[in-house]
Every structure is written in C-alpha cells, then in structure tokens.
C-alpha positions as CSV (number, residue, x, y, z in Angstrom):
1,M,-88.8,64.6,34.6
2,D,-86.8,67.3,36.4
3,A,-84.2,66.9,39.1
4,S,-86.7,67.2,41.9
5,T,-88.7,64.3,40.6
6,W,-85.6,62.1,40.3
7,I,-84.6,63.0,43.8
8,L,-88.0,62.3,45.2
9,L,-88.2,59.0,43.3
10,G,-84.7,58.1,44.7
11,L,-85.8,58.8,48.2
12,V,-88.9,56.7,47.8
13,V,-87.0,53.8,46.4
14,A,-84.4,54.0,49.2
15,A,-87.3,54.1,51.8
16,V,-88.9,51.0,50.2
17,I,-85.5,49.2,50.3
18,V,-85.0,50.1,54.0
19,A,-88.6,49.2,54.8
20,V,-88.4,45.8,53.1
21,A,-85.1,45.1,54.8
22,R,-86.7,45.7,58.2
23,D,-90.0,44.0,57.6
24,V,-91.8,43.0,54.4
25,S,-95.1,44.4,55.7
26,L,-93.7,47.9,56.3
27,P,-94.2,49.1,52.7
28,F,-97.9,48.1,52.9
29,Q,-98.2,50.0,56.2
30,A,-96.6,53.0,54.6
31,V,-99.1,52.9,51.7
32,A,-102.0,52.8,54.3
33,A,-100.5,55.7,56.1
34,S,-100.1,57.7,52.9
35,S,-103.7,57.0,51.9
36,R,-104.9,58.2,55.3
37,L,-102.9,61.4,54.8
38,L,-104.3,61.8,51.2
39,R,-107.8,61.3,52.5
40,G,-107.2,64.2,55.0
41,V,-105.8,66.7,52.4
42,W,-107.2,65.7,49.0
43,F,-109.9,68.4,49.1
44,D,-107.5,71.1,50.1
45,L,-105.1,70.0,47.3
46,A,-107.9,70.0,44.8
47,L,-109.0,73.5,45.9
48,G,-105.5,74.8,45.7
49,F,-105.1,73.5,42.1
50,L,-108.5,74.8,41.1
51,L,-107.7,78.2,42.5
52,A,-104.4,78.2,40.6
53,G,-106.2,77.3,37.4
54,F,-108.8,80.0,37.9
55,I,-106.0,82.6,38.5
56,E,-104.5,81.4,35.2
57,V,-107.6,81.9,33.2
58,L,-109.0,85.0,34.9
59,I,-105.9,87.1,35.2
60,P,-104.2,87.7,31.8
61,P,-100.4,87.1,32.0
62,Q,-99.7,90.8,31.0
63,V,-101.8,92.0,34.0
64,L,-100.0,89.6,36.2
65,R,-96.6,90.8,34.9
66,H,-97.7,94.4,35.4
67,W,-98.6,93.9,39.1
68,L,-96.1,91.2,40.1
69,G,-93.4,91.3,37.4
70,G,-89.8,92.5,37.6
71,E,-90.3,96.0,36.2
72,R,-92.0,97.4,39.3
73,M,-90.3,95.4,42.0
74,G,-91.5,97.6,44.9
75,Q,-95.1,97.4,43.8
76,G,-94.8,93.7,43.3
77,I,-93.3,93.1,46.7
78,L,-96.0,95.2,48.4
79,I,-98.8,93.2,46.5
80,G,-97.0,89.9,47.4
81,W,-96.8,91.0,51.0
82,A,-100.5,91.9,51.2
83,A,-101.5,88.7,49.3
84,G,-99.4,86.5,51.6
85,L,-101.0,88.0,54.7
86,A,-104.5,87.6,53.2
87,L,-104.3,84.3,51.5
88,P,-106.2,81.6,53.4
89,G,-105.3,77.9,53.6
90,G,-102.2,75.9,54.1
91,P,-99.4,74.9,51.8
92,Y,-101.8,72.8,49.7
93,V,-103.5,76.0,48.7
94,F,-100.7,78.6,48.3
95,F,-97.9,76.5,46.7
96,P,-100.0,75.6,43.6
97,V,-101.0,79.3,43.4
98,A,-97.4,80.5,43.7
99,A,-96.2,78.0,41.1
100,N,-98.9,79.2,38.7
101,L,-98.0,82.8,39.3
102,L,-94.3,82.1,38.7
103,K,-95.2,80.2,35.5
104,N,-97.3,83.1,34.3
105,G,-94.7,85.9,34.8
106,A,-94.6,86.9,38.4
107,A,-91.0,87.8,39.5
108,A,-89.2,85.9,42.2
109,G,-89.1,88.8,44.7
110,P,-92.9,89.3,45.0
111,L,-93.4,85.5,45.2
112,I,-90.8,85.1,47.9
113,T,-92.5,87.9,49.8
114,L,-95.9,86.2,49.4
115,L,-94.6,82.9,50.5
116,T,-92.7,84.4,53.4
117,A,-95.6,86.5,54.6
118,K,-97.9,83.5,54.4
119,T,-95.7,81.2,56.3
120,L,-94.4,83.6,59.0
121,V,-97.7,85.2,59.9
122,S,-101.1,83.5,60.0
123,P,-103.8,85.5,61.7
124,I,-105.9,82.4,62.3
125,R,-103.0,80.5,63.8
126,M,-102.1,83.5,65.9
127,L,-105.6,84.0,67.3
128,T,-106.5,80.3,67.8
129,Y,-103.2,78.8,69.0
130,E,-100.4,81.2,69.7
131,A,-102.0,83.9,71.8
132,P,-104.2,81.5,73.9
133,L,-101.3,79.0,74.5
134,L,-98.2,81.3,74.6
135,G,-99.7,84.6,75.6
136,W,-99.9,88.0,73.8
137,P,-96.4,89.2,74.7
138,L,-94.6,86.3,73.0
139,T,-97.2,86.2,70.2
140,L,-96.6,89.9,69.4
141,A,-92.8,89.6,69.8
142,R,-92.9,86.9,67.1
143,C,-95.6,88.4,64.9
144,I,-94.2,91.9,64.5
145,P,-90.9,90.8,63.0
146,G,-92.8,88.3,60.9
147,L,-94.9,91.2,59.5
148,L,-91.8,93.3,58.7
149,L,-89.4,90.7,57.3
150,P,-91.2,89.5,54.1
151,P,-90.4,92.6,52.0
152,L,-86.8,92.5,53.0
153,L,-86.6,88.8,52.2
154,G,-88.3,89.4,48.9
155,L,-85.7,91.9,47.9
156,L,-82.8,89.7,49.0
157,G,-84.5,86.7,47.4
158,Q,-84.8,88.5,44.1
159,W,-81.2,89.4,44.2
160,L,-80.2,85.8,44.9
161,F,-82.6,84.5,42.3
162,N,-80.9,86.7,39.7
163,L,-77.5,85.6,40.9
164,F,-78.5,81.8,40.7
165,K,-80.1,82.3,37.2
166,R,-76.8,83.3,35.7
C-alpha cells in the first residue's frame, strides 16, 4: 500500500469515529449514500478502466513513448493537448486512462497537458450549460484562456515533476 492509500484509510477511519460519536446509525447512512453514488457511476468507472486496458494492449509501450515520451516534449504536449480536448467522459474515464499512460511511459508534461485541457475545456459542458446559462461573452472569456493554458502548464508541470523526482 502506498502513502495515498494510507491517507485515504486514515480519513475513512476518522470519519467513522466522528460519525459513531455523533450517532451510531450514521455509518450505515454513509454506506447507503456511497452505494447510491456507486450505482450512479459504476458503469463509467468500468468503461474508464476498460478503455485504459485496451490502450495498454493496443498501443505498444515504445509507440506510446515515441508520441508522449520525454524525448519529443513539444510533440507530446501537442498530442496531450488535442487528446485532452477530444477525450469524452468525466474523471472516471480519463484518470484511469492517464494512469495507464503514465505507467506505460508517457512523460509528465504531456499528461499534465491532457488532464488540464480535459478539465478546463469541455465542449459539451460549454454548449449545454455555460453558454445557455452564462451567455457567450463569459463563456468565451473563460474558454479561450482554457484552450491556451494547457501547453504552458504541461511545460511547467514537466519542469516541476523533474524537480520533485530528484
């Protein structure tokens, strides 16, 4: 188990203790709420992990390293940028995919670019929620910087990743 698992386990244990101290039935209510959440997202989670598995078996690691590796950082960041803008689905889909890409040799910069592009700009969200509710001037004022920032954050993130790895 890594540090993240221990931290998550500690937070759950602390939440159980606080819940029991408040009311003995609260942990059961929490499990019921968690199962409702899982029922709502299990299919997306399964699809995300399936997609990550297919990427692993369909794209040889050397091809992945060629396109998203550290030797051609500019190319990798451009591909990560395009992939982040095009990738459908929420975090249940793209985090398993990104974890698999990292495991198979993608560099941090292209992955940071992909994740940043995916989270900052969502064409579906923009067209269905933002523009209708907030109007096009605000939507475009938020979207244009969101389109331009991912490559810069990918470069900065790669530099920081290299610094933290030392």
